[in-house]
C-alpha positions as CSV (number, residue, x, y, z in Angstrom):
1,M,0.4,0.1,-0.1
2,K,1.4,3.4,-0.6
3,N,1.5,6.0,2.1
4,A,2.1,9.8,1.9
5,V,4.8,9.9,0.9
6,G,4.4,7.6,-1.9
7,R,6.3,5.2,-0.8
8,E,5.0,1.1,-0.9
9,I,4.7,-0.4,2.6
10,P,4.4,-3.9,2.4
11,D,0.8,-5.3,3.7
12,A,2.4,-7.5,6.0
13,L,3.2,-4.6,8.3
14,L,0.0,-3.3,8.0
15,T,-1.2,-5.8,11.3
16,G,-2.3,-5.2,14.4
17,G,-4.1,-1.6,13.9
18,R,-1.2,0.0,12.4
19,E,-1.3,2.8,9.4
20,V,0.5,4.6,6.7
21,Y,2.1,7.0,7.1
22,Q,-1.1,10.0,5.9
23,G,0.5,13.5,5.9
24,K,1.8,15.1,9.1
25,D,-1.4,16.1,11.5
26,H,-3.5,12.6,10.8
27,M,-3.5,12.0,14.6
28,D,-4.1,15.6,15.6
29,G,-7.4,14.9,18.5
30,R,-7.5,11.1,18.4
31,Y,-6.7,10.1,22.3
32,I,-5.1,6.8,23.0
33,Q,-4.5,4.8,26.7
34,K,-1.6,4.7,28.2
35,A,-0.3,2.1,29.9
36,A,1.2,1.3,33.1
37,P,3.9,-0.7,34.2
38,K,4.0,-3.6,37.0
39,T,5.4,-1.7,40.1
40,R,7.2,-4.0,43.1
41,R,5.2,-2.6,46.4
42,C,7.9,-1.4,48.9
43,E,6.5,-1.2,52.3
44,K,9.5,-2.3,54.4
45,P,12.1,0.2,55.9
46,Q,15.2,0.1,53.7
47,E,18.7,1.4,53.9
48,S,20.1,1.1,50.6
49,K,19.4,-0.3,47.0
50,V,22.8,-0.7,45.9
51,V,23.9,-4.7,44.7
52,E,27.2,-5.5,44.1
53,S,27.0,-5.9,39.9
54,I,25.0,-5.9,36.8
55,A,24.4,-9.4,37.0
56,Q,23.4,-9.8,40.8
57,A,20.6,-6.6,39.3
58,L,19.8,-8.4,36.6
59,R,19.0,-11.5,38.5
60,Q,16.9,-9.5,41.0
61,C,15.3,-8.0,38.5
62,K,14.0,-11.6,37.0
63,A,16.1,-11.1,33.6
64,A,14.6,-13.6,31.5
65,N,14.6,-14.9,27.7
66,G,12.7,-12.7,25.4
67,M,12.7,-9.5,27.6
68,T,13.5,-6.4,26.3
69,F,16.1,-4.2,28.0
70,S,15.9,-0.2,27.5
71,F,19.0,2.7,27.2
72,H,19.3,6.0,26.8
73,H,22.3,7.7,24.8
74,H,23.8,10.8,26.3
75,L,26.6,9.8,26.6
76,R,27.0,8.9,22.6
77,D,29.9,8.0,21.4
78,G,31.2,8.0,25.0
79,D,28.7,5.1,26.7
80,Y,29.9,1.7,27.9
81,V,27.1,0.8,29.8
82,V,24.9,-1.1,26.7
83,N,27.7,-3.3,26.2
84,M,28.6,-4.2,29.5
85,V,25.2,-4.9,30.5
86,M,24.6,-7.2,27.3
87,Q,27.7,-8.8,27.8
88,T,27.0,-9.7,31.4
89,A,22.6,-10.9,30.2
90,I,24.1,-13.0,27.2
91,E,27.4,-14.1,28.3
92,Q,27.3,-14.3,32.3
93,L,23.5,-15.3,33.3
94,G,22.8,-17.1,29.7
95,L,20.2,-14.8,28.1
96,E,19.1,-15.1,24.7
97,E,16.6,-14.1,22.4
98,L,16.9,-10.0,23.5
99,T,15.0,-6.9,22.6
100,I,17.7,-4.0,22.2
101,A,14.9,-0.6,22.8
102,A,17.5,2.7,23.0
103,T,17.2,6.5,22.4
104,S,19.9,6.2,20.0
105,L,23.1,3.3,19.6
106,G,26.0,4.4,18.0
107,S,29.8,3.4,17.4
108,A,30.5,2.8,20.8
109,H,28.2,-0.4,20.6
110,D,29.9,-2.3,17.9
111,P,30.4,-5.2,20.1
112,I,26.4,-6.1,20.0
113,A,26.8,-6.8,16.1
114,D,28.5,-10.1,17.5
115,Y,25.1,-11.1,19.5
116,I,22.6,-10.6,16.4
117,E,24.9,-12.5,14.3
118,A,25.0,-15.3,17.0
119,G,20.7,-14.9,17.2
120,K,21.0,-13.7,20.5
121,V,19.5,-10.4,20.2
122,V,17.2,-11.0,17.6
123,G,15.0,-6.7,17.9
124,I,16.3,-3.1,17.5
125,Q,13.9,-0.7,18.7
126,T,15.8,2.5,18.3
127,S,16.0,6.4,17.0
128,G,20.2,6.1,15.4
129,I,21.8,3.3,14.5
130,R,25.3,3.2,13.7
131,G,28.8,1.6,12.7
132,R,28.6,-2.1,13.3
133,M,25.4,-2.5,14.0
134,G,24.2,-0.3,11.4
135,E,25.7,-3.1,8.7
136,V,24.9,-5.8,10.4
137,V,21.3,-4.9,10.4
138,S,21.3,-3.8,6.4
139,A,22.9,-6.7,5.8
140,G,19.9,-8.5,6.9
141,K,21.4,-10.3,10.1
142,L,19.4,-9.1,12.7
143,K,16.1,-12.0,13.2
144,T,13.4,-9.6,12.6
145,P,12.9,-5.7,11.1
146,A,14.6,-2.9,13.6
147,V,11.9,-0.4,14.0
148,I,13.3,3.1,14.0
149,R,11.3,6.0,16.2
150,S,11.5,9.7,16.3
151,H,12.8,11.0,20.1
152,G,9.0,12.1,20.1
153,G,8.2,8.6,18.6
154,R,9.9,6.6,21.4
155,P,8.1,8.0,23.7
156,R,4.7,7.5,22.3
157,A,4.9,4.2,21.7
158,I,6.7,3.6,25.2
159,E,3.5,5.6,27.3
160,G,0.7,4.2,23.9
161,G,1.9,0.7,25.2
162,E,3.5,-0.2,21.8
163,V,6.8,-0.9,23.7
164,H,6.9,-2.7,26.6
165,I,10.2,-2.6,28.6
166,D,11.0,-5.4,31.1
167,I,14.2,-4.0,32.7
168,A,15.9,-0.4,31.5
169,F,18.6,0.9,32.5
170,I,19.8,4.6,33.2
171,A,23.6,5.4,32.9
172,A,23.6,8.2,35.8
173,P,27.1,10.1,36.3
174,T,25.4,10.5,39.7
175,S,23.4,8.0,41.9
176,D,22.3,7.8,45.7
177,C,21.9,4.4,47.5
178,M,18.1,4.7,47.1
179,G,18.5,5.9,43.1
180,N,18.0,9.0,43.1
181,C,20.2,10.2,39.9
182,R,21.5,13.4,38.0
183,G,23.4,14.1,35.0
184,I,26.2,16.1,36.7
185,G,28.4,16.2,40.1
186,G,30.2,13.4,38.5
187,K,33.4,12.4,37.0
188,S,31.0,11.4,34.0
189,N,29.0,13.9,33.4
190,C,26.7,14.5,30.2
191,G,23.9,16.9,31.9
192,S,20.5,16.1,31.1
193,L,18.8,13.1,31.0
194,G,15.9,13.4,28.9
195,Y,16.1,10.5,27.7
196,A,16.0,8.1,30.9
197,M,12.9,10.1,31.9
198,T,10.2,8.2,29.5
199,D,12.0,4.7,30.4
200,A,12.2,5.1,33.7
201,R,8.8,6.1,34.4
202,Y,7.2,3.1,32.5
203,A,9.3,0.2,32.7
204,D,8.4,-2.8,34.9
205,H,11.9,-2.9,36.4
206,V,14.7,-0.2,36.4
207,V,18.4,-0.5,37.1
208,V,20.9,2.3,37.6
209,I,24.1,2.5,36.8
210,T,26.5,5.1,38.1
211,D,30.4,5.6,39.3
212,C,30.0,7.9,42.1
213,L,27.2,7.4,44.3
214,V,26.8,10.2,46.6
215,D,24.7,11.1,49.5
216,F,20.9,10.4,50.1
217,P,19.3,12.6,48.7
218,N,20.6,13.3,45.4
219,M,18.6,15.8,44.5
220,P,16.6,17.6,42.3
221,A,16.8,13.6,41.2
222,S,16.2,13.7,36.9
223,V,15.0,10.0,37.5
224,E,13.3,9.8,40.6
225,A,14.0,6.9,43.4
226,I,10.5,6.2,43.7
227,D,10.9,4.4,40.3
228,V,14.2,2.7,40.8
229,D,14.9,-1.3,41.3
230,A,18.5,-1.8,42.1
231,V,21.7,0.6,42.1
232,V,24.7,-0.3,40.9
233,V,28.3,1.1,41.1
234,V,30.9,0.5,38.1
235,D,34.5,1.8,38.0
236,S,33.3,4.0,34.7
237,I,29.8,4.0,32.8
238,G,30.9,6.1,30.0
239,N,33.8,9.2,29.1
240,P,32.3,12.2,28.7
241,Q,35.1,13.9,26.3
242,K,33.0,11.5,23.6
243,I,29.5,13.2,24.0
244,A,31.1,16.0,21.2
245,S,31.2,15.0,17.2
246,A,32.6,17.0,15.5
247,A,29.7,17.7,14.4
248,A,28.6,19.8,17.2
249,R,31.7,22.4,16.8
250,I,31.3,25.7,14.6
251,S,32.1,25.5,11.1
252,Q,34.6,28.0,10.0
253,N,34.8,26.7,6.1
254,P,32.6,30.2,3.9
255,R,31.0,27.8,2.2
256,D,29.6,26.6,5.7
257,L,29.1,30.2,6.8
258,M,27.8,31.6,3.6
259,M,24.7,29.3,4.0
260,A,24.1,30.1,7.4
261,E,24.2,33.8,7.1
262,D,21.6,32.4,4.0
263,V,19.7,30.9,7.0
264,A,19.3,33.6,8.9
265,K,18.3,36.2,6.3
266,V,15.2,34.2,5.6
267,I,14.6,33.7,9.5
268,A,14.9,37.1,9.5
269,S,12.4,37.8,6.6
270,T,9.5,36.0,7.8
271,P,6.8,37.3,10.4
272,Y,7.7,34.6,13.2
273,F,11.0,36.7,13.9
274,K,9.8,39.3,16.7
275,D,10.7,39.1,20.5
276,G,10.3,36.3,21.9
277,F,10.9,34.0,19.5
278,S,11.1,30.1,19.9
279,F,14.1,28.1,18.2
280,Q,16.1,25.0,17.8
281,T,18.9,24.2,15.8
282,G,20.3,20.8,14.6
283,V,24.0,19.6,15.1
284,G,25.3,20.3,12.1
285,G,28.5,23.5,10.7
286,P,25.9,25.3,9.3
287,S,23.0,24.6,11.4
288,L,25.7,26.2,14.6
289,A,27.0,28.6,13.0
290,A,23.8,30.6,11.4
291,N,23.5,31.5,15.5
292,L,25.9,33.5,15.4
293,F,23.9,35.5,11.8
294,L,21.2,35.5,14.1
295,E,22.5,37.2,16.9
296,Q,23.6,40.5,14.1
297,Y,19.8,40.6,13.6
298,M,18.3,40.0,16.8
299,D,20.4,42.5,17.8
300,D,19.6,45.1,15.3
301,R,16.0,44.8,15.6
302,G,16.1,45.0,19.4
303,I,14.6,41.5,20.0
304,R,15.2,38.3,21.6
305,M,15.2,34.5,21.4
306,G,12.2,33.8,24.1
307,W,13.5,30.3,24.4
308,A,15.5,27.5,22.8
309,I,15.5,23.9,23.6
310,G,15.8,20.5,21.8
311,G,20.1,19.2,21.8
312,I,22.5,22.2,23.2
313,C,25.7,23.0,22.8
314,G,27.8,26.0,23.7
315,P,26.3,28.5,21.2
316,M,23.1,28.3,22.5
317,V,24.4,27.9,25.9
318,E,26.6,32.1,25.3
319,L,23.2,33.5,23.9
320,L,21.7,32.5,26.9
321,K,24.8,34.1,29.0
322,K,24.4,37.1,27.6
323,G,20.8,37.9,28.1
324,K,20.0,36.8,24.5
325,V,17.9,34.0,25.0
326,G,15.3,34.3,27.8
327,K,15.6,30.4,28.5
328,V,17.0,27.2,27.4
329,I,15.0,23.8,27.5
330,D,17.3,20.9,26.8
331,V,16.7,16.7,26.4
332,Q,20.4,16.0,26.0
333,D,23.9,17.6,25.8
334,F,25.9,17.3,22.6
335,D,28.9,18.9,24.4
336,L,30.6,20.3,27.5
337,D,29.8,23.6,27.6
338,G,26.0,22.2,27.1
339,V,26.7,19.8,30.2
340,N,28.7,21.9,32.1
341,S,26.0,24.6,32.0
342,I,22.6,22.3,32.9
343,H,21.0,23.5,36.4
344,Q,24.3,26.1,36.8
345,T,23.0,28.7,34.6
346,P,19.9,30.6,35.2
347,G,17.6,29.7,32.7
348,H,19.0,26.2,31.5
349,F,16.5,23.4,32.7
350,E,16.6,19.7,31.6
351,M,12.9,18.6,30.1
352,S,12.0,15.2,29.5
353,A,11.5,13.3,25.8
354,S,8.4,12.9,25.4
355,Q,7.3,16.8,27.3
356,Y,10.2,18.3,24.4
357,A,8.6,16.0,21.1
358,N,6.2,13.6,22.2
359,P,3.0,14.3,19.4
360,A,0.1,11.7,21.5
361,N,0.6,14.2,24.4
362,K,-1.4,17.4,25.4
363,G,1.2,19.6,24.8
364,A,4.9,18.9,23.5
365,F,7.4,22.0,23.1
366,V,7.9,21.3,19.5
367,N,4.5,22.5,18.8
368,K,5.5,25.4,20.3
369,L,8.5,26.1,18.0
370,D,9.1,29.2,15.6
371,F,12.0,28.1,13.9
372,V,13.9,24.6,13.3
373,V,17.0,25.0,11.3
374,L,18.2,21.4,10.1
375,A,21.0,18.9,8.1
376,A,20.2,16.2,5.6
377,L,22.3,13.6,4.1
378,E,19.5,14.0,1.1
379,I,16.8,16.0,0.0
380,D,14.5,15.2,-2.8
381,T,12.4,17.5,-5.7
382,S,9.3,16.6,-2.4
383,F,11.4,18.2,0.0
384,N,11.5,14.5,1.7
385,V,14.6,14.3,3.9
386,N,16.6,11.4,4.4
387,V,18.9,11.2,7.7
388,L,19.0,7.5,8.1
389,T,20.5,6.0,5.4
390,G,23.2,6.6,3.1
391,S,23.6,6.5,-0.5
392,D,24.7,2.5,-0.2
393,G,21.0,2.1,1.3
394,V,23.4,1.2,5.2
395,L,21.9,2.3,8.4
396,R,24.0,5.3,10.0
397,G,22.4,8.2,11.4
398,A,19.6,8.8,13.1
399,P,16.5,10.7,12.7
400,G,16.5,12.3,16.8
401,G,14.2,14.8,17.2
402,H,14.6,15.5,13.1
403,P,11.2,14.8,12.2
404,D,9.4,16.2,15.4
405,A,10.5,19.8,15.4
406,A,9.7,19.9,11.4
407,A,6.4,18.6,11.6
408,G,5.6,20.8,14.7
409,S,7.4,24.4,13.8
410,K,6.1,27.0,11.6
411,C,9.4,27.3,9.6
412,C,11.6,24.3,9.3
413,I,14.6,25.3,7.7
414,I,16.9,21.8,5.9
415,V,20.6,23.2,5.5
416,T,23.4,21.0,3.3
417,P,25.2,21.6,0.8
418,L,24.2,20.4,-3.1
419,V,26.8,18.0,-3.3
420,R,29.2,15.9,-0.8
421,G,32.0,14.8,-2.6
422,R,31.0,12.7,-5.6
423,M,26.8,12.6,-4.2
424,A,24.1,14.5,-5.1
425,T,22.7,16.3,-2.1
426,V,19.8,17.2,-3.4
427,C,17.9,14.4,-5.6
428,E,14.8,12.9,-7.4
429,H,14.2,10.5,-5.0
430,V,15.7,10.3,-1.1
431,V,17.1,7.0,-0.4
432,T,14.7,6.6,2.7
433,V,12.4,8.8,4.0
434,T,13.1,9.7,7.3
435,T,11.1,14.1,7.9
436,P,8.5,14.4,5.0
437,G,7.8,16.6,2.8
438,D,4.8,18.0,4.2
439,C,6.6,19.1,7.1
440,V,10.2,20.5,5.2
441,D,9.5,24.3,4.6
442,V,12.7,26.0,3.2
443,L,16.1,24.1,1.2
444,V,18.9,26.7,1.8
445,T,22.1,25.3,-0.3
446,D,25.5,26.5,-1.3
447,Y,24.1,26.6,-5.3
448,G,21.0,29.0,-3.9
449,I,17.4,28.7,-1.8
450,A,14.4,26.6,-2.5
451,V,11.0,26.9,-0.8
452,N,8.1,24.2,-0.4
453,P,5.6,25.0,-3.2
454,L,3.0,24.1,0.3
455,R,4.4,27.7,1.6
456,P,3.3,30.0,-0.5
457,D,3.5,32.9,2.2
458,L,7.2,32.3,3.1
459,I,7.5,32.9,-0.8
460,Q,5.6,36.0,-0.3
461,C,8.5,36.7,2.2
462,L,11.7,36.3,0.2
463,D,10.3,37.9,-2.6
464,A,9.4,41.1,-0.2
465,A,12.8,40.6,1.0
466,G,14.2,40.5,-2.0
467,I,16.0,37.3,-1.7
468,P,16.6,34.9,-4.5
469,H,14.9,31.9,-4.5
470,V,14.3,28.7,-6.9
471,G,12.5,26.3,-7.4
472,I,14.0,22.9,-6.2
473,E,13.4,20.5,-9.8
474,T,16.5,23.2,-10.6
475,L,18.9,22.9,-7.5
476,K,18.6,19.0,-8.5
477,E,19.5,19.4,-11.7
478,K,22.7,21.9,-11.0
479,A,23.4,18.8,-8.4
480,Y,23.0,16.3,-11.5
481,A,25.3,18.3,-13.6
482,L,28.0,18.9,-11.0
483,V,27.9,14.8,-10.6
484,G,25.9,13.0,-12.8
485,T,22.6,10.9,-11.7
486,P,23.0,8.3,-8.9
487,D,22.7,4.1,-9.6
488,D,19.4,2.6,-8.9
489,L,20.4,0.2,-5.8
490,E,19.8,-3.2,-5.8
491,W,17.0,-4.2,-3.3
492,E,16.4,-8.0,-1.9
493,D,12.4,-8.3,-0.6
494,Q,13.7,-8.8,3.1
495,V,13.0,-5.9,5.0
496,V,15.8,-4.9,7.3
497,A,14.5,-2.0,9.1
498,V,10.6,-0.1,9.2
499,L,11.0,3.7,9.8
500,E,7.6,4.6,11.5
501,A,6.9,8.4,11.1
502,R,6.5,10.3,14.9
503,D,2.4,9.1,14.9
504,G,3.2,5.9,14.8
505,T,2.1,5.2,11.2
506,I,4.9,3.6,9.2
507,L,6.8,5.8,6.5
508,D,9.6,4.0,5.3
509,V,10.9,0.8,5.2
510,V,14.6,0.1,4.3
511,R,15.4,-3.3,2.8
512,K,18.7,-5.5,2.3
513,I,20.4,-4.7,-0.4
514,R,22.1,-7.1,-3.4
515,P,25.2,-7.3,-3.2
516,F,26.2,-6.6,0.1
517,A,30.0,-6.5,2.0
518,L,29.3,-8.8,4.7
519,D,27.5,-11.1,3.1
């Protein structure tokens, strides 16, 4: 069955009430029945929940074959906890048929690929999948199709009972003996623990893993002891130096700076750019650099940003400290400047992923956004964006909050170079649709600006401001003239991943590529 972005979805996936994507507001107004975890009563006085090992915590939580374990990725490529837990569960306790429900998975988790190939891990539910695990899943070696959800779609699925977490594992920079934990105050600080909050609230069992045990009570707690079954103290939960990536730094590349200046011009041309406007920027050189030019426009007009959300890093913290933004509300931190600011800089607050972007609650922050500036691996002539699969079809990225913020904002701007290497970024059809074109408003490239025809109001704004723009077909033709028309990928029938839209409908599928290097 074809969905609203023209992707053919196999009928075999449309079971149990699952629907295909039918537009960004298709589910608006519907009711869902929230799920509830099974919780153990603790009426007797209790001195401590600290246990001696991960293995003991697993036994206490009655870990068994076929369970779903959840993890968060606030330590990003510096995370140690996923590998520690899975090694203990599989190699020490002999568990199998396990599903990992993680907020994101990266190259730090390459060892999990061995468990997939051995058939010990049979399910993956995540926002991101990279590194060797992405290659193994793309090769069809996971027993069930991976399920890819956005950062808002994930808490929606958990709260609605589509994803049942048996045991949630919280990598916590600090915790007290009862499980009140925070993302700061220890040696492995990660800042916000926003992605862990929904897991802790809805999982049947919760295990906090920390490398810094502090005095009770550890307040204010990101995850509270009322949801925690056990606390394990280990030598190290991760390396916070690996939280930041090269993409989390403002680019000095003249091409990127030119695109960033154009982004700021577009924003300043709209009626939404006024005192108190709200803003989110993705992590990428041109996206972050847009902050610099936007600040100049704010100064010129004597306005300030009301609030900013999303993954937070140094440039936004600096705007907060200068008084150029009223509040920063933070679901994850992308660098140590963001980590060191949360709860320390006045106006810098923490929030859950559900509060950030869940479309099935009564007030996600993304639905109050004026502007979001995001990157893309590919964008096609229907303004569909791919941030998940490479041009070879291999899973090596993450939707993250990209689809959520794009759908909720008044003005979604994609900024990307026209070509990367020998690959066209602007193309006829993206490999995988991760953000539908009906959620994307403006494309800024180094060869020109294009506005989605669905937004004639923005076309009028750019025209009134004297900002030149072209049709996206023109940009595609220019890209193909520079690097050539891409070859079609050869696919097998096997679906290796299902990509859900933020509302839970099926947006696209990823199939096994033929031939594939790992076969």
